[in-house]
N, C-alpha and C positions, 0 to 999 in steps of 0.2 A: 237969541241963543237957538230957539227950536228952528227958525226958518233957514239959519246958517247950516243946521245939520240936514234938514230935509233938502235944500239945495246940493249939499255934497253928496247926499245918498243917489239924487236924480242924476247927477253928473256922473257918478260911479256906475250907475246902472247903464247909462248910455254908452258908456266905454265898454262895459263888460258885453252888452249887447253886440256891439261891433266885433269884439275879439271872438264872441261865440260863433257868430256867422262866419268869421275868416277860418276858425277851426274846423266848422262843418265843412267849407269849400274845401279845405286841405285834406281832410278826411275823405271827402268825395273823389277828389283828384286820385289820392293814394290808392282809394279802392279801384278806381278804373284803372290806373296804370298798371296795377299788380293783377288785375284779371286777366291781362295778355300772358302772365306766367303760368296760369293754370293748365294742367295737362288735358288733353283731349280726352272726354269720357269714354270709356269703353264697355262693353256688354261683360257683365260679371257671370251671369248665369247663362247656360249654353240652351236650356230647355225652359219651356214655360211650367212653372211649378203646378200649375191647374191642369195641366195636359195629363190625362191618365194613361196615355201611352208612353209617356217619358221614361227613359232608362235611367234606374236607380241602383247602387251599389247593394249587394247582396246582405243582410243583416242575419248573421248566425249566432246561436246561443252556445255560451260555454259557461260552465258551472264553475263557480269560485272555489267549491268545496269538493270537486270532483274525486281526487285523489285520497280523500277521506274515508276510512273504515273504522266504523265502531268496535271498540275493544271490550265492550261490556254486553252481556255477562262474561265474565272470565272464568274458566274453570279453575276451581281451587287446586294447588298442587302442593307436594310436601315443601315446607320450607328449606329444608336440607338440600334437595335437588335443585332447586332454583338458585340458591346460594354457591352451590358447587358449580353451577353452569355459567356462572359470571365470574369466579373468582380466578385470578392468573394461575397459569401452571407454574409449578415449580421448575427451576431451571435443573438439568441433569448434571452439569459440569461442576458442582461443588461437592 
């Protein structure tokens, strides 16, 4: 019983080895055929980054809170004057 199972596994490994070699050759052929479809490489950077004389874009600083003005300390005002300043004016046609 053990010798039969050993024979089976040896035969299966021999077939698997041939299949693996065939898959490897097929993969290598496909890679070689598709390598002709690759575009020609182009130079991405126009200047050497290590060159100190290379021209670069100007970097400016803009504050993110520039329009902000502090409202503290606010001077106290009488509440009636502030309230009258924000209430709607009565209509005259009534």
